N, C-alpha and C positions, 0 to 999 in steps of 0.2 A: 504494500500500500504506500503510495507516494506521500511524502511529508507535506503537511499543510503549512504553507508559508505564514509567518507571523506578521501581522500588519503593524508597522511602526507608528507610534503616536506622533512622530515628527515628520512623516512623509509629506504632509500638506503644508508644512511651514515654509515660508519663503527663505531662500538662501541669503544670508546676511554676510557681507564681506567682513573679514577681521578688522576690528578697529582697536587701536592700542589705547590702553588706559594709562600708560607711563611712557613718555618719550624722553630719552636722555639727550641733552645738548652738550656737545664737547668741543666743537670747533666754530670758528668764525663763519665758515661756509654754511654750517647748519643753522646758525642764528640768522645769518643774512637771508637764507632761503625761506625761513619762517616769515621774514618781513616781505620778501618779494612775492611769495606764492600763497600767503595766508588766505586771501579770499578764495583762491582756487581750491585749496585744501578743504575749506569749510563747505564750499559748494558741492564738492565731490564726496563729502561726508567721510573724510579719511580719519577723523578723530571721533572717539566716543565723547558723549556729553560730559563725562567726568575725567577727561584726559588731563594728566598732570605732566607738565614739562619740568624736568629737573636738570639743572646745570651740573655737569660732572667734574669741571675743572676751570681754571682761569682761562678766559678767552681774550686774546690780544689780536686785533685786526691787523696791526702794523707788522706783526711777526709771522703771520700765517703764510704758508706757501701757496699763494693764489695761482702761481704759474703752473703748478702740477696738480693742484687739487681745488681749483676754482670752479666757477659755474660750469656744469656739464663735464667736469673733470679736465677741462682743457682751456679755460679762460686765463690768459696771461696777465690780464689787467687786475691790479689789486683793488680792493674795496676799502675806502676810508670814510664813506658816509652812506646812510641808508634811510629809507622811508619807514614810517612806523609799522609795527605789527598791529594790525587792526586799524588801518588808516581811514576806513569808511565807517560812518555812523550806522550804516545798514549791516555792517559786519564787524562789530566790536570784538575785542579779545574777550572771550567768555570762559576761558579755561583757567587753570592755575599754572603759574610759573614760579618755581622755587630756585632761586639763585644759589642756594647752599652756601652763602657767604663767600663765594668765589667772585673774582673781579671780572668786569668787562671793560676793556680799554682799547684805545686806538681807533675810535669811531665817532663821527659826528652824525647828527640827525637832521633831516630836512623833510619838508612836506608842504602841501598847499594850504591847508587850513588847520591841521592837527599834527603837532610835532612832538616827538619823544621816542624813546626805545619802543614804547607802546603808544598808540594813538588814543582811540576810544577804548576804555576798559570797563567791563562789567564783571570781570573775573577776580582772581586773587593773585596778587603779586607779593612775594615774600623773599626776604634774605637776598636782595639784589644789590650789588655794589657796582656803580658806574663811576669810573675815575680816570685819571690820566697822570702820566709822569712828564708830559710836555709842558714847559713853563709858559705862563700867560704872555710874558714879555721877553723880548730879546735883551741882550746885554746892554744895548744903547737906550733901552727904555721904550722902544717902539713895540707895537703890537705884533706878537708872533702869529703869523698867518697859519701856522701848522697846529695851533692850539685848537682843541675840539670845540664845536659849537652845537647849538640847537637853534634852527632858524627856519623861517618861512621863505620859500623860494621865489615868491612872486610879490608884487606890490600889494599891500593890504589896503584896499579901497572898497567901500560899500560891501564889506565882508566881516565875518566874525572868525577869529583865529584863537587857537589854544596851544600854548607852547610851554613845555617843561622838559627837563632832561629825561626823567623816567616815563612820564605819561603826559599827553596833552590834556585829556579830559577823563578824570576818574568819575564815572557815572554812578547813578543810584544803584546800589548793590555791589559796587566795586570795593574791594578791600586791598589796602596797601599796608604791609607791616614789615618792620625791621629792614627798611631799605635805606640806602645812602647814595648820594651823588656828590661829586666834588671836582673842582678844577676846570669847569666849563665856562666858556664866555658866551653870554646870552645878549642878544640885542633885538629890539623890536621897534619898528617905525610904523605908526598908524596914521592913515590919511582919511580923507573925507568920508563921513558916514560909517566908519568901521568901528568894530569893537575888538579890543586886544586884551587877552588874558595871558600874562607872562609870570611864571613862577620857577624857582630853582628846581623843585622836585616835580610839581604838577601845575599845569596852567589853570585848570578849573576843577574844583572838587565838589562833588555832591554825594560822595560815598564816605568810607572810613579810612583815615590815615592814622597809623599808630606806630610809635617808636621809630620814627624816621628822621633823617637829617639831610640838609643841603648846605654845602660849603661852596658857594659860587663867588669867586673873587670879583667878577664884573658882570653886572646886569645894566645895560644902558638902553635908552630909547628916546623917541620923540613922539609927540602927539600933535598932529596938524589937522585941526577941525574934525578930529575923531569923535564919534558918539560917546565912546567910553574907552578908558585905558586903565588897566589895573595891573600893577606889578608888585610882587612880594618876594621875600627871600625864600620862603617855602612854597607858597601857592599864590597865584594871581587873584583867585576868587575862591572863598569857601562859602558855598551857597547854602540856602536854607536847610537842606537835609544833610549837609556836610558836617562831619565830625573829625576833629584832629586832637590827638592825645599824645602826651609824652614825646614831643618832637622838638627839634630846634633848627634854626637857620643862622648862618654867619656869612658875611661877605659885604658887598656894597651894591647900591642901586643909584644910578645917576640919570636923571631926566633932563636932557639938555635943551629941549625946545617944547613949548606948549602953546597951542592956539586952540582952545576948546577945553574938554574935560579930561582930567587925569588924576589918578591917585596912586601913591606909592607908600608902602609900609614895610617895616623890617621883617615881618613874619608872613602875614596874609594881606595882600594888597587891599582887598575888601573882604569883610567877614559878615555874613548873614546867618551863619550856622553856629556851631558849638566848638569852642576850643578850650582844652583843659590841660594844665600842667605842662606848659611849653615855654620856651624862651627864644630870644634872638639877640644877636650882637651884629647888627647890620648898619654900616655907614650909609646915610641917606643924603643925597644932594639933588636939589631941584630948582629950576628957575621959578620966578614969581608966577603964581596962578595955579600951581599944583596943590593938591590936598596931600600933605605929608604927615604920616603917623608913625610913631616909634614902633609899636607892635602891630596894630591893625585898626581899622575903623571900629566904631562902637555900635554898629547896627545889629550885631548878634550877641551871643553870650560868650564871655571870656572870664575864666576862673583860674587863679593861681598861675598866671602867666607874667613874664617879665621881659622888658627891653633893657638890656645892659648898656650902661654908660651913655645916657642921652647926650647928643652933640649939638652945638649951635653952629649952623652954617650961615655965615654972613649975618643978615638980619632976621633969618628964619630959625625958630627954635623947633626942633623935632619934638612932637607931642608924644608923651608916653601913655600907654594904656595900662592901668593898674590890673 
């Protein structure tokens, strides 16, 4: 008597391609590819919804062998700058990236409206360190053109932009914890009808930032008939749902021209959310007409936060926020 075949309970289920739950990032090429092809990866559903990216070692773009191991394994052109991971509001970074406290060096960040290692973030960013060993200035005091930057690639006019070294916009639900950036030179020039959010760590925050730092030696900018310009040592704007805890910023911010609206602050350019247990030591310089605040504006809630060493610039006294 022939054997009766056993009907599988899985026979009618659709075939689902393997999707990784853990992706280890170990080289500059891999991190650059995540930037260049992120939208394509998401559209093709190459990652599971709970995918965790984990950095496995220090990543230095300037020392990577791009000639032999670059794009497609044959690109001889080295990469020194890249666009954000999650550059589109339609495709934000929604996974987790754990930098494992390893460093990322040798790379600048550029973009059209949202600039940083990550652009729009609704995921979890943790233990990421972005730094440089390239000096900000040359021996003669001139600006070192090789120093890393985060900048918008086009003229900012009738547009809204978000610029930070780690992320341009940390959106609602986004979490950033135990991350640090240092040594970058940031500049932002806003023109007619534009809105510019510029921060050392994050441009615009409406999520959670905890135990993070930004050491940005130079943040400079101009506002020429812009609708709004907000620059801060850690974040440009901490919006209503934004929370920042146990973080600090050091460096300098200089606004050299203003015709219109502009606000600069040592920690959060403008605060409408909640900030707890934070401090900053940021030198602030601005021409007449700017709203200058030692720690942040007083539109939100600030508790146990400090601006170290208030400084008088010309006839302007930097205002402290208790």
